C-alpha positions, 0 to 999 in steps of 0.5 A: 335782065338784071335790076339789082334791088340795092341800087336806085335808077333815073329815068336816063338809065343811070344807076347809083349805089350810095355808101355814106355820102359816097355814090358809085354811078353807072349805066343800067344793063337796059341802057348798055343793051340799047347802045350796043357795043361800047367802044369809049367812055369820056368823063370830062368832070373829074374833080368838079361839082356837077348838078342833079340831071347835069351831063358828067360825061359821055359813052360812045358805042359803035352806032351812037354817042349818048350823054351821061346824066348825074343822078344827084348833085355831087363832086366827081372824085374818081373815074373807073380807070379800067374803062380807059383800056376796057370800055366794054366792061359796061357791056359785060358787067354794068353793075360791077366792074363797069361802073363809071364814077364815084362821087361825093353826094351833096344832098342825100334828099336827091336820092328821094326822087330816084326810082327803085328797081321795081319802078325802073323795071316798069318804066323799061317794060322789062 
């Protein structure tokens, strides 16, 4: 299982990569494995400001639906358009083509409370 070092992680299994004040957010390889085959991504917050730890959408797998939690406060600027036709990209490439949203970060200090790759790996016991 992969735990890319350049990312930060949440206890809710989202990852975030920040470049300047723009964050790319998705779910971890661990999360997509736990969910199983992903069939639909529903992001309802495009263009909206979302608080840290607030729900910004849902991911639907064959067996369950799970909320997506915002790792930092920010405004959702874009949603990965490829996921409309290929939600399975989250299964096959969760840290690359399977990203979910890009957001403008309100407060970079929100990143301080997130987990490193090593801390997240310890959390999931991998």
